HTML snippet that shows the backbone in 3Dmol.js (N, CA, C, O; Angstrom):
<script src="https://3Dmol.org/build/3Dmol-min.js"></script>
<div id="view" style="width:600px;height:400px;position:relative"></div>
<script>
const pdb = `
ATOM      1  N   MET A   1       1.156  -1.280   0.168  1.00  0.00           N
ATOM      2  CA  MET A   1       0.352  -0.001  -0.218  1.00  0.00           C
ATOM      3  C   MET A   1       1.037   1.344  -0.332  1.00  0.00           C
ATOM      4  O   MET A   1       2.246   1.347  -0.102  1.00  0.00           O
ATOM      5  N   ASN A   2       0.600   2.200  -0.572  1.00  0.00           N
ATOM      6  CA  ASN A   2       1.201   3.490  -0.867  1.00  0.00           C
ATOM      7  C   ASN A   2       0.978   4.210   0.344  1.00  0.00           C
ATOM      8  O   ASN A   2       0.085   3.984   1.160  1.00  0.00           O
ATOM      9  N   PHE A   3       1.790   5.029   0.395  1.00  0.00           N
ATOM     10  CA  PHE A   3       1.876   6.096   1.725  1.00  0.00           C
ATOM     11  C   PHE A   3       1.118   7.141   1.304  1.00  0.00           C
ATOM     12  O   PHE A   3       1.169   7.532   0.138  1.00  0.00           O
ATOM     13  N   ASP A   4       0.234   7.766   2.349  1.00  0.00           N
ATOM     14  CA  ASP A   4      -0.585   8.582   2.222  1.00  0.00           C
ATOM     15  C   ASP A   4      -0.069  10.256   2.292  1.00  0.00           C
ATOM     16  O   ASP A   4      -0.232  11.001   3.258  1.00  0.00           O
ATOM     17  N   TRP A   5       0.483  10.546   1.206  1.00  0.00           N
ATOM     18  CA  TRP A   5       1.256  11.822   1.291  1.00  0.00           C
ATOM     19  C   TRP A   5       0.305  13.032   1.488  1.00  0.00           C
ATOM     20  O   TRP A   5       0.760  14.151   1.728  1.00  0.00           O
ATOM     21  N   HIS A   6      -1.125  12.770   1.375  1.00  0.00           N
ATOM     22  CA  HIS A   6      -1.927  13.987   1.638  1.00  0.00           C
ATOM     23  C   HIS A   6      -2.260  14.155   2.872  1.00  0.00           C
ATOM     24  O   HIS A   6      -2.495  15.278   3.319  1.00  0.00           O
ATOM     25  N   GLY A   7      -2.325  13.116   3.561  1.00  0.00           N
ATOM     26  CA  GLY A   7      -3.085  12.910   4.770  1.00  0.00           C
ATOM     27  C   GLY A   7      -2.435  12.543   6.111  1.00  0.00           C
ATOM     28  O   GLY A   7      -2.905  12.574   7.249  1.00  0.00           O
ATOM     29  N   ALA A   8      -1.066  12.139   5.601  1.00  0.00           N
ATOM     30  CA  ALA A   8      -0.453  11.491   6.780  1.00  0.00           C
ATOM     31  C   ALA A   8       0.022  12.314   7.802  1.00  0.00           C
ATOM     32  O   ALA A   8      -0.110  13.473   7.408  1.00  0.00           O
ATOM     33  N   GLU A   9       0.593  12.285   9.107  1.00  0.00           N
ATOM     34  CA  GLU A   9       1.082  12.901   9.794  1.00  0.00           C
ATOM     35  C   GLU A   9       3.005  12.673   9.009  1.00  0.00           C
ATOM     36  O   GLU A   9       3.559  11.632   8.657  1.00  0.00           O
ATOM     37  N   LEU A  10       3.385  13.727   8.995  1.00  0.00           N
ATOM     38  CA  LEU A  10       4.908  13.811   8.575  1.00  0.00           C
ATOM     39  C   LEU A  10       5.602  13.977   9.665  1.00  0.00           C
ATOM     40  O   LEU A  10       5.054  14.532  10.617  1.00  0.00           O
ATOM     41  N   THR A  11       7.229  13.444   9.785  1.00  0.00           N
ATOM     42  CA  THR A  11       7.916  13.882  10.605  1.00  0.00           C
ATOM     43  C   THR A  11       9.236  13.748   9.940  1.00  0.00           C
ATOM     44  O   THR A  11       9.365  13.296   8.802  1.00  0.00           O
ATOM     45  N   PRO A  12      10.210  14.154  10.689  1.00  0.00           N
ATOM     46  CA  PRO A  12      11.655  14.095   9.494  1.00  0.00           C
ATOM     47  C   PRO A  12      12.185  12.619   9.666  1.00  0.00           C
ATOM     48  O   PRO A  12      13.232  12.247   9.136  1.00  0.00           O
ATOM     49  N   GLN A  13      11.348  11.763  10.484  1.00  0.00           N
ATOM     50  CA  GLN A  13      12.027  10.379  10.008  1.00  0.00           C
ATOM     51  C   GLN A  13      10.835   9.862   8.781  1.00  0.00           C
ATOM     52  O   GLN A  13      10.870   8.637   8.671  1.00  0.00           O
ATOM     53  N   THR A  14      10.021  10.382   8.047  1.00  0.00           N
ATOM     54  CA  THR A  14       9.252   9.877   7.444  1.00  0.00           C
ATOM     55  C   THR A  14      10.110   9.545   6.224  1.00  0.00           C
ATOM     56  O   THR A  14      11.046  10.295   5.947  1.00  0.00           O
ATOM     57  N   LEU A  15       9.887   8.622   5.582  1.00  0.00           N
ATOM     58  CA  LEU A  15      10.781   7.476   4.478  1.00  0.00           C
ATOM     59  C   LEU A  15      10.146   8.266   2.966  1.00  0.00           C
ATOM     60  O   LEU A  15       8.957   8.292   2.646  1.00  0.00           O
ATOM     61  N   ILE A  16      10.772   8.595   2.542  1.00  0.00           N
ATOM     62  CA  ILE A  16      10.819   8.907   0.716  1.00  0.00           C
ATOM     63  C   ILE A  16      10.654   7.535  -0.050  1.00  0.00           C
ATOM     64  O   ILE A  16      11.671   6.857  -0.194  1.00  0.00           O
ATOM     65  N   ASP A  17       9.550   7.109  -0.512  1.00  0.00           N
ATOM     66  CA  ASP A  17       9.477   5.966  -1.286  1.00  0.00           C
ATOM     67  C   ASP A  17       9.054   6.557  -2.794  1.00  0.00           C
ATOM     68  O   ASP A  17       8.962   7.724  -3.175  1.00  0.00           O
ATOM     69  N   SER A  18       8.874   5.524  -3.374  1.00  0.00           N
ATOM     70  CA  SER A  18       8.435   5.668  -4.718  1.00  0.00           C
ATOM     71  C   SER A  18       7.212   6.252  -5.084  1.00  0.00           C
ATOM     72  O   SER A  18       7.009   6.722  -6.204  1.00  0.00           O
ATOM     73  N   SER A  19       6.426   6.237  -4.209  1.00  0.00           N
ATOM     74  CA  SER A  19       4.961   6.829  -4.071  1.00  0.00           C
ATOM     75  C   SER A  19       5.356   8.393  -3.688  1.00  0.00           C
ATOM     76  O   SER A  19       4.425   9.166  -3.916  1.00  0.00           O
ATOM     77  N   TYR A  20       6.127   8.794  -3.342  1.00  0.00           N
ATOM     78  CA  TYR A  20       6.254  10.259  -2.783  1.00  0.00           C
ATOM     79  C   TYR A  20       5.753  11.092  -4.007  1.00  0.00           C
ATOM     80  O   TYR A  20       5.973  10.803  -5.183  1.00  0.00           O
ATOM     81  N   LYS A  21       4.934  12.343  -3.483  1.00  0.00           N
ATOM     82  CA  LYS A  21       4.022  13.101  -4.281  1.00  0.00           C
ATOM     83  C   LYS A  21       4.660  14.601  -3.203  1.00  0.00           C
ATOM     84  O   LYS A  21       4.966  14.562  -2.011  1.00  0.00           O
ATOM     85  N   ASN A  22       4.695  15.848  -4.182  1.00  0.00           N
ATOM     86  CA  ASN A  22       4.500  16.935  -3.722  1.00  0.00           C
ATOM     87  C   ASN A  22       3.195  17.732  -3.414  1.00  0.00           C
ATOM     88  O   ASN A  22       2.638  18.617  -4.064  1.00  0.00           O
ATOM     89  N   THR A  23       2.850  17.098  -2.123  1.00  0.00           N
ATOM     90  CA  THR A  23       1.467  17.522  -1.585  1.00  0.00           C
ATOM     91  C   THR A  23       1.316  18.878  -0.887  1.00  0.00           C
ATOM     92  O   THR A  23       2.379  19.491  -0.789  1.00  0.00           O
ATOM     93  N   GLN A  24       0.450  19.362  -0.482  1.00  0.00           N
ATOM     94  CA  GLN A  24       0.191  20.540   0.478  1.00  0.00           C
ATOM     95  C   GLN A  24       0.752  20.040   1.437  1.00  0.00           C
ATOM     96  O   GLN A  24       1.728  20.649   1.874  1.00  0.00           O
ATOM     97  N   ASN A  25       0.288  18.612   2.177  1.00  0.00           N
ATOM     98  CA  ASN A  25       0.851  18.610   3.453  1.00  0.00           C
ATOM     99  C   ASN A  25       2.359  18.599   3.568  1.00  0.00           C
ATOM    100  O   ASN A  25       2.924  19.060   4.560  1.00  0.00           O
ATOM    101  N   VAL A  26       3.171  17.933   2.282  1.00  0.00           N
ATOM    102  CA  VAL A  26       4.508  17.969   2.357  1.00  0.00           C
ATOM    103  C   VAL A  26       5.171  19.214   2.607  1.00  0.00           C
ATOM    104  O   VAL A  26       6.166  19.441   3.296  1.00  0.00           O
ATOM    105  N   ARG A  27       4.229  20.216   1.721  1.00  0.00           N
ATOM    106  CA  ARG A  27       4.859  21.728   1.510  1.00  0.00           C
ATOM    107  C   ARG A  27       4.544  22.090   3.144  1.00  0.00           C
ATOM    108  O   ARG A  27       5.472  22.502   3.840  1.00  0.00           O
ATOM    109  N   ARG A  28       3.637  21.973   3.524  1.00  0.00           N
ATOM    110  CA  ARG A  28       3.366  22.589   5.154  1.00  0.00           C
ATOM    111  C   ARG A  28       4.225  22.039   5.702  1.00  0.00           C
ATOM    112  O   ARG A  28       5.099  22.856   5.991  1.00  0.00           O
ATOM    113  N   PHE A  29       4.485  20.976   6.044  1.00  0.00           N
ATOM    114  CA  PHE A  29       5.722  20.314   6.603  1.00  0.00           C
ATOM    115  C   PHE A  29       7.230  21.049   6.066  1.00  0.00           C
ATOM    116  O   PHE A  29       7.863  21.619   6.955  1.00  0.00           O
ATOM    117  N   LEU A  30       7.602  21.056   5.191  1.00  0.00           N
ATOM    118  CA  LEU A  30       8.628  21.726   4.900  1.00  0.00           C
ATOM    119  C   LEU A  30       8.967  23.264   5.138  1.00  0.00           C
ATOM    120  O   LEU A  30      10.027  23.867   5.303  1.00  0.00           O
ATOM    121  N   LEU A  31       7.859  23.585   5.095  1.00  0.00           N
ATOM    122  CA  LEU A  31       7.713  25.176   5.588  1.00  0.00           C
ATOM    123  C   LEU A  31       7.657  25.216   7.114  1.00  0.00           C
ATOM    124  O   LEU A  31       7.992  26.351   7.453  1.00  0.00           O
ATOM    125  N   SER A  32       7.364  24.423   8.231  1.00  0.00           N
ATOM    126  CA  SER A  32       7.545  24.481   9.123  1.00  0.00           C
ATOM    127  C   SER A  32       8.820  24.304   9.744  1.00  0.00           C
ATOM    128  O   SER A  32       9.318  25.030  10.604  1.00  0.00           O
ATOM    129  N   GLU A  33       9.391  23.080   9.137  1.00  0.00           N
ATOM    130  CA  GLU A  33      11.179  23.094   9.562  1.00  0.00           C
ATOM    131  C   GLU A  33      12.202  23.597   8.895  1.00  0.00           C
ATOM    132  O   GLU A  33      13.368  23.431   9.255  1.00  0.00           O
ATOM    133  N   CYS A  34      11.766  24.420   7.607  1.00  0.00           N
ATOM    134  CA  CYS A  34      12.328  25.257   6.931  1.00  0.00           C
ATOM    135  C   CYS A  34      12.352  26.630   7.151  1.00  0.00           C
ATOM    136  O   CYS A  34      13.325  27.378   7.057  1.00  0.00           O
ATOM    137  N   GLY A  35      11.112  26.925   7.477  1.00  0.00           N
ATOM    138  CA  GLY A  35      10.609  28.238   7.638  1.00  0.00           C
ATOM    139  C   GLY A  35      10.423  28.909   6.270  1.00  0.00           C
ATOM    140  O   GLY A  35      10.698  28.292   5.241  1.00  0.00           O
ATOM    141  N   PRO A  36       9.921  30.268   6.248  1.00  0.00           N
ATOM    142  CA  PRO A  36       9.036  30.800   5.465  1.00  0.00           C
ATOM    143  C   PRO A  36       9.496  30.797   4.037  1.00  0.00           C
ATOM    144  O   PRO A  36       8.722  30.671   3.088  1.00  0.00           O
ATOM    145  N   ALA A  37      10.863  30.951   3.926  1.00  0.00           N
ATOM    146  CA  ALA A  37      11.583  31.176   2.629  1.00  0.00           C
ATOM    147  C   ALA A  37      11.673  29.763   1.838  1.00  0.00           C
ATOM    148  O   ALA A  37      12.107  29.754   0.685  1.00  0.00           O
ATOM    149  N   PHE A  38      11.211  28.437   2.548  1.00  0.00           N
ATOM    150  CA  PHE A  38      11.412  27.125   1.449  1.00  0.00           C
ATOM    151  C   PHE A  38      10.630  27.526   0.303  1.00  0.00           C
ATOM    152  O   PHE A  38       9.873  28.497   0.294  1.00  0.00           O
ATOM    153  N   LYS A  39      10.870  26.646  -0.779  1.00  0.00           N
ATOM    154  CA  LYS A  39      10.266  26.468  -1.806  1.00  0.00           C
ATOM    155  C   LYS A  39      11.027  25.344  -2.702  1.00  0.00           C
ATOM    156  O   LYS A  39      12.231  25.102  -2.615  1.00  0.00           O
ATOM    157  N   PHE A  40      10.452  24.939  -3.252  1.00  0.00           N
ATOM    158  CA  PHE A  40      10.691  23.792  -4.286  1.00  0.00           C
ATOM    159  C   PHE A  40      11.360  24.095  -5.391  1.00  0.00           C
ATOM    160  O   PHE A  40      10.929  25.147  -5.863  1.00  0.00           O
ATOM    161  N   ASP A  41      12.120  23.688  -5.934  1.00  0.00           N
ATOM    162  CA  ASP A  41      13.149  24.128  -6.932  1.00  0.00           C
ATOM    163  C   ASP A  41      13.150  22.880  -7.937  1.00  0.00           C
ATOM    164  O   ASP A  41      12.556  21.879  -7.537  1.00  0.00           O
ATOM    165  N   ARG A  42      13.750  22.833  -9.193  1.00  0.00           N
ATOM    166  CA  ARG A  42      13.956  21.641  -9.646  1.00  0.00           C
ATOM    167  C   ARG A  42      15.208  20.685  -9.440  1.00  0.00           C
ATOM    168  O   ARG A  42      15.243  19.461  -9.565  1.00  0.00           O
ATOM    169  N   ASP A  43      16.217  21.555  -9.095  1.00  0.00           N
ATOM    170  CA  ASP A  43      17.657  20.747  -8.480  1.00  0.00           C
ATOM    171  C   ASP A  43      16.969  20.009  -7.372  1.00  0.00           C
ATOM    172  O   ASP A  43      16.818  18.789  -7.439  1.00  0.00           O
ATOM    173  N   LEU A  44      16.563  20.694  -6.387  1.00  0.00           N
ATOM    174  CA  LEU A  44      16.133  19.895  -5.148  1.00  0.00           C
ATOM    175  C   LEU A  44      14.954  18.844  -5.405  1.00  0.00           C
ATOM    176  O   LEU A  44      14.936  17.743  -4.855  1.00  0.00           O
ATOM    177  N   MET A  45      14.046  19.256  -6.224  1.00  0.00           N
ATOM    178  CA  MET A  45      13.169  17.772  -6.628  1.00  0.00           C
ATOM    179  C   MET A  45      13.828  17.100  -7.179  1.00  0.00           C
ATOM    180  O   MET A  45      13.527  15.944  -6.882  1.00  0.00           O
ATOM    181  N   ALA A  46      15.004  17.154  -8.203  1.00  0.00           N
ATOM    182  CA  ALA A  46      15.722  15.967  -8.709  1.00  0.00           C
ATOM    183  C   ALA A  46      16.612  15.179  -7.761  1.00  0.00           C
ATOM    184  O   ALA A  46      16.899  13.984  -7.818  1.00  0.00           O
ATOM    185  N   TRP A  47      16.952  16.011  -6.962  1.00  0.00           N
ATOM    186  CA  TRP A  47      17.858  15.298  -5.783  1.00  0.00           C
ATOM    187  C   TRP A  47      16.988  14.285  -4.838  1.00  0.00           C
ATOM    188  O   TRP A  47      17.374  13.187  -4.437  1.00  0.00           O
ATOM    189  N   ILE A  48      15.430  15.048  -4.511  1.00  0.00           N
ATOM    190  CA  ILE A  48      14.878  13.935  -4.068  1.00  0.00           C
ATOM    191  C   ILE A  48      14.486  12.584  -4.562  1.00  0.00           C
ATOM    192  O   ILE A  48      14.631  11.547  -3.914  1.00  0.00           O
ATOM    193  N   ARG A  49      14.084  12.656  -5.511  1.00  0.00           N
ATOM    194  CA  ARG A  49      13.881  11.598  -6.658  1.00  0.00           C
ATOM    195  C   ARG A  49      14.784  10.873  -7.201  1.00  0.00           C
ATOM    196  O   ARG A  49      14.511  10.226  -8.212  1.00  0.00           O
ATOM    197  N   ASP A  50      16.128  10.837  -6.594  1.00  0.00           N
ATOM    198  CA  ASP A  50      17.313  10.287  -7.365  1.00  0.00           C
ATOM    199  C   ASP A  50      17.332   8.764  -7.316  1.00  0.00           C
ATOM    200  O   ASP A  50      18.085   8.170  -8.087  1.00  0.00           O
ATOM    201  N   GLY A  51      16.641   8.161  -6.557  1.00  0.00           N
ATOM    202  CA  GLY A  51      16.667   6.836  -6.511  1.00  0.00           C
ATOM    203  C   GLY A  51      17.339   6.515  -5.103  1.00  0.00           C
ATOM    204  O   GLY A  51      17.342   5.318  -4.816  1.00  0.00           O
ATOM    205  N   VAL A  52      17.889   7.352  -4.212  1.00  0.00           N
ATOM    206  CA  VAL A  52      18.519   7.168  -2.884  1.00  0.00           C
ATOM    207  C   VAL A  52      17.685   7.343  -1.913  1.00  0.00           C
ATOM    208  O   VAL A  52      16.943   8.324  -1.872  1.00  0.00           O
ATOM    209  N   GLY A  53      17.701   6.285  -0.884  1.00  0.00           N
ATOM    210  CA  GLY A  53      16.842   6.336   0.191  1.00  0.00           C
ATOM    211  C   GLY A  53      17.299   7.822   0.918  1.00  0.00           C
ATOM    212  O   GLY A  53      18.446   8.264   0.992  1.00  0.00           O
ATOM    213  N   LYS A  54      16.110   8.417   1.401  1.00  0.00           N
ATOM    214  CA  LYS A  54      15.990   9.220   2.141  1.00  0.00           C
ATOM    215  C   LYS A  54      14.803   9.556   3.057  1.00  0.00           C
ATOM    216  O   LYS A  54      13.699   9.125   2.727  1.00  0.00           O
ATOM    217  N   THR A  55      14.933  10.312   4.216  1.00  0.00           N
ATOM    218  CA  THR A  55      13.871  10.879   4.721  1.00  0.00           C
ATOM    219  C   THR A  55      13.485  12.188   4.426  1.00  0.00           C
ATOM    220  O   THR A  55      14.073  12.850   3.571  1.00  0.00           O
ATOM    221  N   LEU A  56      12.254  12.736   5.265  1.00  0.00           N
ATOM    222  CA  LEU A  56      11.874  14.244   4.709  1.00  0.00           C
ATOM    223  C   LEU A  56      12.936  14.972   5.906  1.00  0.00           C
ATOM    224  O   LEU A  56      12.996  16.200   5.962  1.00  0.00           O
ATOM    225  N   GLY A  57      13.683  14.189   6.761  1.00  0.00           N
ATOM    226  CA  GLY A  57      14.564  15.022   7.299  1.00  0.00           C
ATOM    227  C   GLY A  57      15.960  15.738   6.652  1.00  0.00           C
ATOM    228  O   GLY A  57      16.281  16.923   6.741  1.00  0.00           O
ATOM    229  N   ASP A  58      16.600  14.766   6.053  1.00  0.00           N
ATOM    230  CA  ASP A  58      17.354  14.438   4.785  1.00  0.00           C
ATOM    231  C   ASP A  58      17.032  15.807   3.802  1.00  0.00           C
ATOM    232  O   ASP A  58      17.976  16.488   3.402  1.00  0.00           O
ATOM    233  N   VAL A  59      15.613  16.152   3.446  1.00  0.00           N
ATOM    234  CA  VAL A  59      15.367  16.982   2.368  1.00  0.00           C
ATOM    235  C   VAL A  59      15.347  18.314   3.409  1.00  0.00           C
ATOM    236  O   VAL A  59      15.569  19.394   2.862  1.00  0.00           O
ATOM    237  N   VAL A  60      15.142  18.321   4.606  1.00  0.00           N
ATOM    238  CA  VAL A  60      15.453  19.599   5.161  1.00  0.00           C
ATOM    239  C   VAL A  60      16.861  19.770   5.448  1.00  0.00           C
ATOM    240  O   VAL A  60      17.307  20.853   5.070  1.00  0.00           O
ATOM    241  N   ASP A  61      17.501  19.160   5.891  1.00  0.00           N
ATOM    242  CA  ASP A  61      19.102  19.295   5.740  1.00  0.00           C
ATOM    243  C   ASP A  61      19.409  19.645   4.667  1.00  0.00           C
ATOM    244  O   ASP A  61      20.146  20.608   4.881  1.00  0.00           O
ATOM    245  N   GLU A  62      19.310  19.451   3.220  1.00  0.00           N
ATOM    246  CA  GLU A  62      19.719  19.552   2.037  1.00  0.00           C
ATOM    247  C   GLU A  62      19.221  20.807   1.991  1.00  0.00           C
ATOM    248  O   GLU A  62      20.075  21.693   1.944  1.00  0.00           O
ATOM    249  N   TRP A  63      17.980  21.177   1.991  1.00  0.00           N
ATOM    250  CA  TRP A  63      17.763  22.709   1.581  1.00  0.00           C
ATOM    251  C   TRP A  63      18.263  23.662   2.698  1.00  0.00           C
ATOM    252  O   TRP A  63      18.298  24.885   2.556  1.00  0.00           O
ATOM    253  N   LYS A  64      18.642  23.015   3.806  1.00  0.00           N
ATOM    254  CA  LYS A  64      19.177  24.275   4.512  1.00  0.00           C
ATOM    255  C   LYS A  64      20.619  24.596   4.036  1.00  0.00           C
ATOM    256  O   LYS A  64      21.070  25.741   4.027  1.00  0.00           O
ATOM    257  N   ARG A  65      21.344  23.433   3.619  1.00  0.00           N
ATOM    258  CA  ARG A  65      22.591  23.214   3.161  1.00  0.00           C
ATOM    259  C   ARG A  65      22.760  24.071   1.907  1.00  0.00           C
ATOM    260  O   ARG A  65      23.658  24.893   1.719  1.00  0.00           O
ATOM    261  N   ARG A  66      21.698  23.734   1.024  1.00  0.00           N
ATOM    262  CA  ARG A  66      21.758  24.705  -0.124  1.00  0.00           C
ATOM    263  C   ARG A  66      21.473  26.161  -0.124  1.00  0.00           C
ATOM    264  O   ARG A  66      21.939  26.909  -0.982  1.00  0.00           O
ATOM    265  N   ASN A  67      20.611  26.610   0.960  1.00  0.00           N
ATOM    266  CA  ASN A  67      20.382  27.738   1.070  1.00  0.00           C
ATOM    267  C   ASN A  67      20.937  28.637   2.119  1.00  0.00           C
ATOM    268  O   ASN A  67      20.615  29.820   2.230  1.00  0.00           O
ATOM    269  N   HIS A  68      21.906  27.930   2.989  1.00  0.00           N
ATOM    270  CA  HIS A  68      22.734  28.503   4.205  1.00  0.00           C
ATOM    271  C   HIS A  68      21.974  28.864   5.089  1.00  0.00           C
ATOM    272  O   HIS A  68      22.030  30.030   5.480  1.00  0.00           O
ATOM    273  N   ASN A  69      21.096  27.989   5.618  1.00  0.00           N
ATOM    274  CA  ASN A  69      20.715  28.369   6.824  1.00  0.00           C
ATOM    275  C   ASN A  69      20.938  28.111   8.023  1.00  0.00           C
ATOM    276  O   ASN A  69      20.342  28.726   8.908  1.00  0.00           O
TER     277      ASN A  69
END
`;
const viewer = $3Dmol.createViewer("view");
viewer.addModel(pdb, "pdb");
viewer.setStyle({}, {cartoon: {color: "spectrum"}});
viewer.zoomTo();
viewer.render();
</script>
């Protein structure tokens, strides 16, 4: 069964799997973790979907690294 990216409670430990979707739920989570400057861009999206196992916490860390926060 695929993960419910629209309604599930998300945490930094949430695993990104092949069913990953950029939902409003994901955006709200990332805004809460990264701050109001958070936004998706093509490079970040490619990094998220590169097939390497990662968590939403990894996405937060990568966005902060790229944006020097």
